[in-house]
C-alpha positions in Angstrom: -19.1 184.6 89.8 -17.9 183.1 86.5 -18.2 179.3 86.4 -15.4 177.0 85.2 -17.4 176.1 82.1 -17.9 179.7 81.3 -14.2 180.5 81.7 -13.1 177.6 79.4 -15.5 178.9 76.7 -14.0 182.4 76.6 -12.1 183.1 73.4 -8.3 182.7 73.6 -6.3 185.8 72.9 -2.8 186.3 71.7 -2.5 189.7 73.4 0.7 189.7 75.6 0.3 190.3 79.3 0.4 193.9 80.6 4.0 193.8 81.9 6.8 196.3 81.3 8.9 193.7 79.4 6.2 192.4 77.1 4.7 195.9 76.5 8.1 197.4 75.9 8.0 199.9 78.7 11.4 199.0 80.2 13.7 202.0 80.9 16.2 202.7 78.1 19.1 205.0 77.4 19.3 206.5 73.9 22.3 208.7 73.5 21.9 211.9 71.5 24.8 212.1 69.0 26.2 215.6 69.1 29.5 217.1 67.9 30.7 217.3 71.5 30.4 213.5 71.8 31.1 212.2 68.3 34.3 214.2 67.6 36.2 213.3 70.7 35.4 209.6 70.1 36.9 209.7 66.6 40.1 211.4 67.9 40.5 209.0 70.8 40.1 206.0 68.6 42.6 207.4 66.0 45.2 208.4 68.6 44.9 205.0 70.4 44.8 202.7 67.4 47.8 204.1 65.5 50.4 203.5 68.2 49.0 200.0 68.8 49.3 199.3 65.1 52.9 200.5 65.0 53.7 198.3 68.0 52.1 195.2 66.3 54.1 195.9 63.1 57.3 196.2 65.1 56.8 192.8 66.8 55.8 191.3 63.5 59.0 192.5 61.8 61.0 191.1 64.7 60.0 187.6 63.5 62.5 186.1 61.0 61.3 183.8 58.3 62.8 181.8 55.4 60.4 180.1 53.0 61.5 177.4 50.4 59.1 176.4 47.7 59.8 172.7 46.8 56.7 172.0 44.6 58.7 171.4 41.5 61.9 170.1 43.0 63.9 167.7 40.8 64.3 164.0 41.7 67.8 163.1 43.0 67.9 160.0 40.8 67.0 161.8 37.6 69.3 164.7 38.4 72.2 162.3 38.6 71.1 160.7 35.3 70.8 164.1 33.6 67.0 163.8 33.0 65.9 166.4 35.6 62.5 165.0 36.1 60.3 166.6 38.7 59.1 164.6 41.7 55.6 165.8 41.1 55.6 164.3 37.6 56.9 160.9 38.9 54.4 160.8 41.8 51.5 161.7 39.4 52.4 158.7 37.2 52.9 156.3 40.2 51.5 157.3 43.5 53.3 154.5 45.4 56.7 155.6 44.2 59.1 157.1 46.7 60.8 160.3 45.3 63.6 162.1 47.0 64.8 165.6 46.2 67.1 168.2 47.8 67.2 172.0 47.8 70.1 174.1 48.9 69.5 177.5 50.5 71.1 180.0 52.7 70.1 181.7 55.9 71.5 185.3 55.6 71.4 186.0 59.3 71.1 184.1 62.6 67.6 182.9 63.6 67.9 183.4 67.4 65.7 181.9 70.0 63.1 179.2 69.4 62.9 178.2 65.7 60.0 176.3 64.2 59.5 174.4 60.9 56.2 174.7 59.1 54.8 173.3 55.9 52.6 175.5 53.8 50.0 174.7 51.1 48.2 176.9 48.7 44.9 176.5 46.9 43.8 173.8 49.4 40.3 174.5 50.6 40.2 172.8 54.0 37.2 175.1 54.8 34.9 173.3 52.4 31.7 172.4 54.4 31.6 168.7 53.4 35.4 168.4 54.0 35.2 169.9 57.5 32.3 167.6 58.5 34.0 164.5 57.2 35.3 163.0 60.5 34.0 160.8 63.3 34.7 162.6 66.7 33.7 159.6 68.7 36.2 157.5 66.9 38.9 160.1 67.5 38.1 160.0 71.2 39.1 156.3 71.2 35.5 154.9 71.1 36.0 152.4 68.3 33.0 150.7 66.6 32.3 148.7 63.5 29.8 151.4 62.6 31.4 154.8 61.8 29.7 158.1 61.2 28.0 158.6 57.8 29.8 161.9 57.6 32.9 160.0 56.7 31.6 158.7 53.4 33.1 157.9 51.0 36.1 157.3 53.3 34.2 155.3 55.9 34.7 151.7 54.8 37.0 149.5 52.6 35.4 146.5 50.9 37.3 143.2 51.0 35.6 140.0 49.9 32.2 141.6 50.1 32.9 142.6 53.8 33.0 146.2 54.8 36.0 147.0 57.0 35.8 150.3 58.9 38.6 152.8 58.3 40.4 154.3 61.3 40.6 157.3 61.2 37.8 157.7 58.8 36.8 160.8 56.7 38.3 163.1 54.0 40.4 165.1 56.5 42.3 162.2 57.8 42.5 160.6 54.3 44.3 163.7 52.9 46.9 163.9 55.7 50.1 165.7 54.7 52.7 162.9 54.1 55.9 164.6 52.9 58.9 164.0 55.1 61.2 167.0 55.6 64.7 167.0 57.1 67.3 169.8 57.3 71.0 169.4 56.9 73.5 172.0 58.2 76.6 172.4 56.0 78.3 174.4 58.8 77.9 171.6 61.4 78.0 168.8 58.8 75.1 167.2 60.5 71.3 167.1 60.3 69.4 169.7 62.3 67.7 168.0 65.2 63.9 168.1 64.9 61.2 167.2 67.5 58.0 165.6 66.4 56.2 166.3 69.7 55.0 169.5 71.3 53.6 170.8 68.0 49.8 170.2 68.7 47.6 172.2 71.0 47.6 170.5 74.5 43.8 170.8 74.6 43.5 168.8 71.4 45.9 166.1 72.4 44.6 165.7 76.0 40.9 166.1 75.3 39.8 165.8 71.7 42.1 162.9 70.6 42.4 159.8 72.8 43.7 156.4 72.0 41.6 153.3 72.9 42.6 151.1 75.8 45.0 148.3 75.2 47.7 147.5 72.7 47.3 149.7 69.6 48.4 146.9 67.2 45.7 144.5 68.6 43.1 147.3 68.9 43.3 148.4 65.3 43.7 145.0 63.7 40.0 145.0 62.7 40.3 148.4 61.0 41.6 149.5 57.7 44.0 152.4 57.0 42.8 155.4 55.0 43.0 154.9 51.3 45.8 157.4 50.7 47.9 156.3 53.6 50.9 153.9 53.2 50.9 152.9 56.8 48.4 152.2 59.6 47.4 154.5 62.4 49.6 152.7 64.9 52.7 153.0 62.6 52.7 156.8 62.1 55.8 157.3 64.3 58.2 154.4 64.4 60.5 156.1 66.9 58.1 157.0 69.6 55.2 154.7 70.5 53.5 157.4 72.5 53.2 159.5 69.3 51.1 156.8 67.5 47.4 156.2 67.1 44.9 159.1 67.4 47.4 161.0 69.5 49.9 161.3 66.8 50.6 165.1 66.7 51.0 165.3 62.9 47.5 163.9 62.6 46.2 166.3 65.3 47.7 169.3 63.7 46.3 168.3 60.3 42.8 167.7 61.7 42.5 171.3 62.9 41.3 172.6 59.6 42.5 175.9 58.2 40.1 178.8 57.5 41.8 180.0 54.3 43.0 178.1 51.2 46.6 179.3 51.7 47.8 178.2 55.1 50.7 176.8 57.1 50.8 174.2 59.8 53.5 173.5 62.4 55.6 170.5 61.3 58.6 170.3 63.7 60.4 172.1 66.5 64.2 172.6 66.4 65.7 170.7 69.4 67.7 173.5 71.0 69.2 171.2 73.6 71.6 169.8 71.1 75.1 171.2 70.8 75.4 173.8 68.0 71.7 174.7 68.0 71.3 176.0 71.6 71.1 179.6 70.3 68.9 178.9 67.3 69.8 178.4 63.7 73.0 180.2 62.7 73.5 181.9 59.4 75.0 179.7 56.8 74.2 177.1 54.1 71.6 174.4 54.6 70.0 171.7 52.5 66.3 170.7 52.6 65.8 167.0 52.0 62.3 166.0 51.0 60.7 162.6 50.7 58.1 163.7 48.2 54.8 161.8 48.4 52.1 164.4 48.7 50.7 165.5 45.3 49.3 169.0 44.9 49.1 169.1 41.1 45.5 167.8 41.2 44.3 171.0 42.7 47.0 173.3 41.2 48.5 174.0 44.6 52.1 174.6 45.8 54.1 173.4 48.8 56.7 175.1 50.8 58.8 174.7 53.9 59.0 177.7 56.3 61.5 178.3 59.1 60.3 180.9 61.5 61.0 182.4 64.9 58.3 183.9 67.1 57.7 187.1 69.1 55.7 188.0 72.1 52.6 188.1 69.9 53.3 184.8 68.1 54.3 184.4 64.5 54.7 186.9 61.7 51.4 188.7 60.9 51.5 192.2 59.5 47.8 192.3 58.7 46.7 193.1 62.3 49.1 196.0 62.6 48.2 197.5 59.2 44.5 197.1 60.1 44.9 199.1 63.3 46.9 201.9 61.6 44.3 202.1 58.7 41.4 202.3 61.1 43.2 204.9 63.3 44.0 207.1 60.3 40.5 206.9 58.9 39.1 207.9 62.3 41.5 210.9 62.5 40.6 212.0 59.0 36.9 211.7 59.7 37.3 213.6 63.0 39.2 216.4 61.3 36.7 216.6 58.4 33.7 216.7 60.8 35.4 219.3 63.0 35.9 221.6 60.0 32.3 221.1 58.9 31.1 221.7 62.5 33.1 225.0 62.8 32.0 226.3 59.4 28.4 225.2 59.2 27.1 225.0 62.7 24.9 227.7 64.3 26.2 229.7 67.2 24.5 229.5 70.6 23.0 233.0 70.3 21.5 232.2 66.9 19.8 229.1 68.3 18.5 231.0 71.4 17.0 233.8 69.3 15.1 231.5 66.9 11.4 232.5 66.8 8.4 232.0 64.5 9.5 234.9 62.3 13.0 233.5 61.7 13.3 232.6 58.0 14.0 228.9 57.3 17.3 228.2 55.8 
């Protein structure tokens, strides 16, 4: 019998135990790729994908859109004076200046059903790693503290009389919040199109990821500074609806969900279809887009646009998915046909394979 001392003195080994898993003896299935299995797969994928892609394109084309680029719109004041100065130039000289501009456009056909207003930006990289990290999720959950996350730097504190005042909400994402104000005037109805500020954010975001602290918002945020690029405090974002203020402001929630690509759009408003004249959507006719221009894009050579859009069963307009399905289906069909021709012309018959012996010449 081996003693305990002798057992402890045995050399340690890194050899795995003799089990089916560690010795790689588990049963496995390795398919043998033959013409009889590969060719039908190509044809099935091709025949299935092409109709799906056509259906996706059909639903995408059912969506109606009208896009208005207002990056270089002319200030209303200078237009009346005959100077025709762009709002972007005025804002670049004085960022605190309020510039107003208007653009007339026409809807060539009725936009039936639910109509949504989006704002779109180009050349804005919300997917930059440091930009995406620049937020304090605990703060957005309503857990306010004098110490904010270091990820928010350099948009974490404001210094006043050698005292660091924490910013709420902190970080680069919140600091760059889209601030243009867009309204729509209907010439046909001689009235402004009713727009809703709520119902534009994901319910999961508003109910779970963004929560206001307990108590009165004015008192709660009195010890916090506003972001450097903002002209109002977090509790003043919506002067018409108190429930749409604080961290649960839906414009803020929509902006904080960062985009994956540098050209993107975000939901800005919903058309109120309960109002008379707009129950069936937006009718064809002349409209005017009024813009309170305050968000500069010249620093990163971007553009801004307003988009009116309807939706389909599959959401908004997106032709890429349909085209991708059709392309993949066509490629599979072409590969299947090519491989079938090669198989017919170059494969050996069954008799030839059976009669192969040691004297059969190698080819």
